[in-house]
C-alpha positions in Angstrom: 6.3 9.0 -17.2 9.3 6.9 -18.2 9.0 3.7 -20.3 10.4 1.5 -17.6 8.3 2.8 -14.7 5.6 0.5 -13.3 3.9 3.3 -11.5 4.3 7.0 -12.3 2.6 10.4 -11.8 2.8 13.5 -13.9 2.1 16.9 -12.4 -0.2 15.4 -9.8 -1.9 18.2 -7.8 -4.6 18.4 -5.2 -6.2 21.6 -3.9 -8.5 21.8 -0.9 -10.1 25.2 -1.5 -7.2 27.7 -1.2 -4.7 25.1 0.3 -2.5 23.1 -2.1 -1.7 19.8 -0.4 0.2 18.3 -3.4 1.8 20.5 -5.9 2.8 19.1 -9.3 4.3 15.9 -8.2 5.9 13.8 -11.0 7.6 10.6 -9.9 8.6 7.3 -11.5 8.6 4.0 -9.6 10.8 1.4 -11.1 9.6 -2.2 -11.2 10.8 -4.4 -8.3 11.8 -1.5 -6.1 11.0 -0.7 -2.5 10.5 3.1 -2.6 10.4 5.0 0.7 8.3 8.1 0.8 9.2 10.4 3.7 8.5 13.9 4.9 7.2 15.8 7.9 3.5 15.8 8.9 1.5 17.8 6.4 4.0 17.2 3.6 1.3 15.7 1.4 2.3 12.0 1.6 -1.1 10.6 2.5 -2.9 12.9 0.0 -0.5 11.7 -2.7 -1.2 8.1 -1.7 -5.0 8.7 -1.8 -4.8 10.1 -5.3 -2.7 7.2 -6.6 -4.9 4.7 -4.9 -8.2 6.1 -6.3 -9.6 7.4 -2.9 -9.2 11.0 -4.0 -9.5 12.7 -7.3 -6.6 14.9 -8.3 -7.2 18.6 -9.1 -4.9 18.1 -12.1 -2.2 15.7 -13.3 -2.2 12.0 -14.2 -1.4 8.6 -12.7 -0.1 5.7 -14.8 0.2 2.0 -13.9 2.3 -0.2 -16.3 2.0 2.5 -18.9 -1.8 2.7 -18.8 -3.5 5.8 -17.4 -5.5 5.1 -14.2 -6.2 8.6 -13.1 -9.4 8.8 -11.0 -10.3 5.1 -11.3 -11.9 3.7 -8.1 -10.0 1.5 -5.7 -11.8 -1.7 -6.7 -10.8 -1.1 -10.4 -7.2 -0.5 -9.4 -7.2 -3.6 -7.2 -8.3 -5.6 -10.3 -5.5 -4.0 -12.3 -2.8 -5.0 -9.7 -2.6 -1.9 -7.5 -3.3 -2.4 -3.8 -2.9 -0.3 -0.7 -2.9 -0.6 3.1 -3.8 2.0 5.7 -1.9 3.5 8.6 -4.9 2.6 10.8 -6.1 -0.9 9.8 -9.7 -1.1 8.7 -10.8 -4.8 9.2 -14.4 -5.9 9.5 -14.0 -6.4 13.3 -16.8 -8.9 13.9 -15.9 -11.1 11.0 -13.1 -13.6 11.3 -9.6 -13.0 10.1 -10.2 -15.6 7.3 -13.4 -13.9 6.2 -11.7 -10.6 6.1 -9.2 -11.9 3.6 -11.7 -13.8 1.5 -13.8 -10.6 1.1 -11.0 -8.6 -0.4 -11.4 -9.5 -4.1 -14.2 -7.4 -5.7 -16.9 -8.6 -8.1 -17.5 -12.0 -6.4 -20.3 -14.2 -7.6 -22.2 -14.0 -4.4 -22.3 -10.2 -4.4 -25.2 -10.1 -6.8 -28.7 -11.4 -6.2 -28.6 -13.4 -9.4 -25.3 -15.0 -8.4 -26.4 -15.8 -4.9 -29.8 -17.3 -6.0 -29.1 -19.0 -9.4 -25.4 -19.7 -9.6 -25.0 -21.9 -6.5 -22.4 -24.2 -8.1 -20.2 -21.3 -9.3 -20.6 -19.6 -5.9 -19.5 -22.7 -4.1 -16.5 -23.2 -6.4 -15.5 -19.6 -6.0 -15.8 -19.8 -2.2 -13.7 -22.9 -2.1 -11.0 -21.4 -4.3 -10.9 -18.1 -2.3 -10.8 -20.0 1.0 -7.8 -22.0 -0.2 -6.0 -19.0 -1.4 -6.8 -17.0 1.7 -5.5 -19.7 4.0 -2.3 -20.0 2.0 -1.8 -16.2 2.3 -2.6 -16.3 6.1 0.0 -19.1 6.5 2.5 -17.0 4.7 1.7 -14.0 6.9 1.9 -16.2 10.1 -1.8 -15.6 10.8 -3.2 -19.1 10.0 -3.6 -19.9 13.7 -5.9 -16.8 14.0 -8.0 -17.6 11.0 -11.2 -18.2 13.0 -10.6 -15.3 15.4 -12.7 -12.2 15.1 -10.5 -9.6 13.4 -11.4 -7.1 16.2 -9.8 -9.3 18.8 -6.3 -9.6 17.3 -3.4 -7.2 18.2 -2.7 -4.0 16.3 0.5 -5.5 14.8 -1.5 -8.5 13.6 -4.0 -6.2 12.0 -1.1 -4.7 10.0 -0.2 -8.2 8.8 -3.9 -8.8 8.0 -4.0 -5.6 5.9 -1.1 -6.9 3.8 -2.8 -10.3 3.6 -6.0 -8.7 2.2 -3.9 -6.8 -0.4 -2.2 -10.0 -1.5 -5.6 -11.5 -2.5 -5.4 -9.4 -5.6 -2.0 -10.7 -6.8 -0.8 -7.1 -6.9 2.0 -5.7 -9.0 2.4 -2.7 -6.8 1.5 -2.3 -3.1 1.2 1.1 -1.4 2.0 0.7 2.4 1.0 3.5 4.7 3.2 3.4 7.8 3.3 -0.4 8.1 5.7 -0.3 11.1 3.7 2.3 13.2 2.5 0.8 16.4 3.9 -2.6 15.7 6.1 -4.4 18.2 9.6 -5.4 17.1 8.9 -9.1 16.6 5.9 -8.4 14.3 7.8 -5.7 12.6 10.5 -8.2 11.8 7.9 -10.6 10.3 6.4 -7.8 8.3 9.8 -6.8 6.9 10.7 -10.4 6.0 7.4 -10.8 4.1 7.8 -7.5 2.3 11.3 -8.5 1.2 10.3 -12.0 0.2 7.4 -10.6 -1.9 9.8 -8.0 -3.4 12.3 -10.7 -4.4 9.5 -12.4 -6.3 8.8 -9.2 -8.2 6.2 -7.1 -6.2 6.9 -3.4 -6.1 6.4 -1.5 -2.9 5.9 2.2 -2.2 6.1 2.8 1.6 5.1 5.9 3.6 7.0 5.6 6.8 8.1 7.9 9.6 10.5 5.3 11.1 13.8 6.5 9.4 15.7 3.4 10.5 13.1 1.3 8.7 13.4 3.5 5.6 17.2 3.7 5.5 17.6 -0.1 6.0 14.9 -1.3 3.6 14.0 1.3 1.0 15.8 2.3 -2.2 15.2 4.8 -3.6 14.0 7.4 -1.0 11.7 10.2 -2.0 11.1 13.2 0.3 8.1 15.5 0.2 7.8 19.0 1.8 4.9 21.3 1.3 3.5 19.1 -1.4 6.6 19.0 -3.5 9.4 16.5 -4.1 12.5 18.0 -2.4 14.8 14.9 -2.6 15.0 11.7 -4.6 18.0 9.4 -4.3 19.5 6.3 -2.6 19.3 5.7 1.1 23.1 6.4 1.3 22.6 9.8 -0.4 19.7 10.5 1.9 21.9 9.9 5.0 24.2 12.7 4.0 21.8 15.2 2.4 21.8 18.4 4.5 18.1 19.1 4.0 17.1 15.7 5.2 19.5 15.6 8.0 18.1 18.8 9.3 14.4 18.5 8.6 13.7 14.7 8.6 16.4 12.7 10.2 16.8 14.8 13.3 20.4 15.6 13.0 22.2 18.9 12.5 23.3 19.7 8.9 
């Protein structure tokens, strides 16, 4: 862990019986960066994401957010601390509206307890009004306001990717982990997604992005980190990645 890292891991390892999916990964994500995480299928990218995001406990190693250890904390606790993540395959509540999906994102709401629902009606109403206003502002930002009353299961796959990011923004995150945000998204929605990521980044949000679209990574990510067989095999700028023989051969599809 370095003093100026907003997110870091130290010796992060995950074993599945005799298979080591992530092997001693130590990385430091600088504040305000858009870091691209690349590597072939089976390299350990999603397992690494799941350990950082609290969905999977590491076999060993540590995770730090803004200097505080967060190893093994559940996703809702990390969300409250400013770490959010999206999924490669969006997971909306399909029968609920787009607006309701976004409003549900913050944990520990007043109405989630019996006491809150029955005896704190005023606080519940005030919270609901505040969350609705915030959610609508975020949907407007994500170009989804016109779909606010639509069932989330009825919108397109690309719009679901935008909805995933909208839900993450309800926590005012310092760091957002994006898992293949461009996968299966048409070019116009990809452009909107990129514009919103870059605007949020200009305002200080840090991104770590797993992505197989190398054009996306090379255009929008700096630095680039590559995993292979659970280990970091490259870390550098996009320009350095473009001429690195290992990446040209293994990841970028060109001959070394």
